[in-house]
N, C-alpha and C positions, 0 to 999 in steps of 0.2 A: 524498068522495074527492078532490076538487080540492085542498082545503087539505092533506090528508094527503100528497099527492104533491108539490105545488108548494112547500110549506114546506121540506122537506129539500133539494130541488133548488136552490131559490133560495139557501139558506144555504150549500150546498156550493160553489156558484159564487162566493160572497163569502168563502169560506174561514173561515166562522164556527167558532170553537173552543169557545165556551161558550153554552149556551142556557138562559136564565133565564125560566121560564114561570110562569103562574099555576097554583095547585094544582088548579084545575078541569080542566087539561089533562093531569093525571097519568095518567089512564086511557088516553090515546092515545099515551103515550110508547113503550110496547113496539112499536107499529106504526112509529113514527118510527125507532126503533133498527134495525128490520129493513130499512127502506128505506135508511138510512144505510149499513148494511153492504153492501147491493147497490151503492150508489153508489161505495163504496170499491173493490169488486171490479171495477167498470166503469172505474175510473180517473178518475171525476168528482169524487171527494173524497179528501182525504189521510187522514182518520181520522174516526171517530165522535166528535162533540163531547161535552163534559161537560154533563150535564143537571142543572138545579136547579129546584126548584118552590117558589114563594114563596107565603105566605099572603095571603088577601084583605085589602084595605083597606075598612073599613066606613064608611058614611056615616050620615045621620040615620036613627033608628029601627033601628040595628044591621043595616041592609041593605047588601049588597055595593055599594060605590061604583061607579056607572055612569059611562060617558063622557058621559052626558047630564046628570049632576048638576053643579050650579054649582061644587062643590069641585074637579071635574076640569078645569075650564076655566082653563087657564093665562093666556089673554088677559084673563079677568075679574080674576084676581089681579093682573095687571100694571096694569090700569086702576084698580084700587082703591089701588095704591101699594105692593105687595110689591116688595122688592128681590131680585134673583136669589140673593144670598148667604143671605138670610133664609129664602126659600122652600125652597131646596135643603137648608139646615140642618134645617128641619122635616120635609121629606119623608124625609130620611135617618133620622129618629127613628121612623118608622113601622115598628116591628119590629126596631130596632137601637139601640144606644146606644154612645157613645164612652167613657163611664164611668158608674158608678152614680149619681153625684151631679152630673152635668154635662150640660146641654142645649144650650149655645151653643158653637159652634166654627166655625173658618174652613174654607174649601174645602180649603186645603192640609192642615189637620189631619184632615179627613175622608178625603182621599185616602191619607194616611199610615196611618190607623188602620183603615179599613174592610176587612172580610173577609166575603164573602157567607156563609161557614160560620157566622158569628155571628148571622145573622138569626134572630129569634125565630119559631118555627113557628106561634105563635098569631096569629090575625087582629088587626090594628091598627085603631084608629078615628081618622078624620080629625077633629081638634078645631080648628075655625076660630079660637076664642079663643086657644088656645095658639099656633097658627101666627102670629097677629097679635102676640102678646107676644114671641115669638122674633124676629119681623121687626123689632119695635121695638128690641130689643137690637142688631141689626145696623145699624139706622139710626143709633143713637147711637155706633156704632163707626166711622162714616164720618168722614173729614176734613171740616172745615167747608166748604171750597170744593167738595168732591165732593158733599156733601149739597145745597148751594145749586144746583149744576148739575143734580142729579137731580130737583129739584122744579120746574125750569123747564118741562118738558113739561106738567105738570099745571096750572101757572099759565097757560100758553099756551092749553091746551085750554079753560080757563075764560074766556078773553078778557081776562086781567089783565095780560099782558105781550105785547109785539109782537116776538118773536124773528124774525130774518131767516131766509133759507132754510138757513143753516148753523147755526141755533140760537143765534146770538150776540144778546145783549141790548143795548139802548141804554145809554148811559153812566149815566143817572139810575137806570134799573131795576137795573143792575148794582150801583150804589152802595147802593141801598135793600136789595136782597136780601143783599148781602155783610154788611151790618150787622145785618139782622133775622133771617136764616135760623138762625144759631146759637142765637137766643133760643127758637125753637120746636123745635129738634132734640131736645132732652131730653124733650119732652112728647108726641111723636106716635109712633104705632105703624105708620102707613101714610103713604107720601109724599103721597097724595091729601088727607090732612087739612091739609096746608100751605095749601091754597086758602082754607079758612075762617079760618085763623090769620093769614095774611099778606095776604089780599086787600084789607083796608081800607087798607093802605099804598100800594096800587097803583092806586087809583081817584081821580078828582077828587072834591072835597068834595060837590058837588051830587048825585053818583051814589052816595054812601055810604048804604046802607040799614042801619038798626039795628033788629033784630027786637025786638018788645016783651018777649019772655021774657028776652032778653039784657039789655035795659035794666033790667028788674025785678031780675034777679039781680045786676047790677053795683051799683046804688044803691038802697038801701031808703028813704033820706030824700029830701032836695031835691037834684036833680042840679046846679043852678047853684051851690049852696053847696059841693058837693063839688069842682066845677071851680075855684072861687075859692080854696078851701083848698089844692088841689093846686098851682095856679099859685104861690101865695104860698110854699108849702113848697119847691118846686123852685127858685124864683128865689133863695132864700137859700142853696142848696147851693153851696159853693165849696171845693175844685175839684169839678166835676160828674163823678161816676162812677155806674155802675149801682148799686153797693152803697150809696153815700151817698144816691142818689135814692130807693132802696127804703126805706131807714131813715127818711128825711124823710117819705115818703108814709105809712108805717106809723104814725108818730107823729101826723101831721096828721089822718088819716082813720080811725084805729082806734077813736075814742072817740065824741064827741058827734054825729057825722054818721051813726052807726049802720051803718057799713060794716065788716064783719068783718075782722079782721087776716089771716085766711087769704086773703080776696079781695085784700087789699092785697099780700100776698106773691106771689099768683098773677099780679098785674099788674105787679109790680116788675120 
């Protein structure tokens, strides 16, 4: 009784014109409408709002997504590195689409195209992998400086940079991130992944930890030989550019040292 009464009273006082509710509340809508009509007669409401009922969003095991499920936790998505544009894009796709063959769009395009009447009446399923993929598309759409600034809080939380109270970096950290951030922007789906990709550039040499599985994946043969060959190849590059350096490393490391050319390209 309390919800049934207080909900229309609260919305009437706020001059709500449209109520979009979950389909599980459909059975209570007639009672809500009766109360709204009474509020209009009493002069407490201008009119009965337009009601719309939306399908469920399903989680793991095709169960209704609960507010207790991790997928419902916006703070968790932010901590992992979702950007607002990417998450909003994906949430809009839960029961709606901007076009049959298009999944990625800007907030402005969403606002211009969205009509609640086009929402699919069938339940939608929250697919975390697809959400991350769409988020990655939005990460790559960011300007380089914007992307750099957005990864700073994640690097700061990991203790890799020492931003001041206004979020400003030191001159050296700013220089390193400005040069390095664009190199990983094309490869990540979540901002939090930048910690693992950029962290080695922001710690002192004695503090650098190389995991054994990473070492094994990087070099199948003799590490010292690979380093010597890399140094010799890069010293001969003139003028030095990223493309020329990659080509030199691919030529030097792709054969006798048993380092795959795909790995060379990945590190170029």
